C-alpha positions, 0 to 999 in steps of 0.5 A: 500500500502506498501513502504520501509523505508531506513535509511542510514549513511555515515559519519563513512564510508566515508571521509567528501569530499566523504560524501558531494559528496554522498549527492549531488548525492542523493538529488541534490544541487544548484550550484552558479557561478560568485559570485552568479549571476547565479544559477543552480539546479543540479539534484540528484537520488531522483529527478527522484524517488518519495520519502518522506524525513523524516529526513537526512538519512531516506527516504520512497520510493516505493518498485519498486525503491528499487534496484536503491537506493540499487545500489546507496548506494552500489556504495558509500559503505554506511551503510543502513537498509531497512524496509517494512512499511505501508504507510499513506494516505498522503505518498501514495499521495506523492509517487503516484505523 
């Protein structure tokens, strides 16, 4: 089974404020209110897409989800590179969930 490796970089292209917004919308984040009394998990794009996060800025996803990810990267003007990769057995299990 083949997947796609997506490597991206935003800090050279975006202000730090927009870069934080980019990562929050991509990965999601935990929101705290009332001095940490309440916590809320805010979902991101990758919460709905099966993926493997290798390091910050590098993910592996299914080919069928590529257009969604490309649209998101284009929305923010992120620099990204895509490579087709042969998935390991472990990656196949994660992406099939």
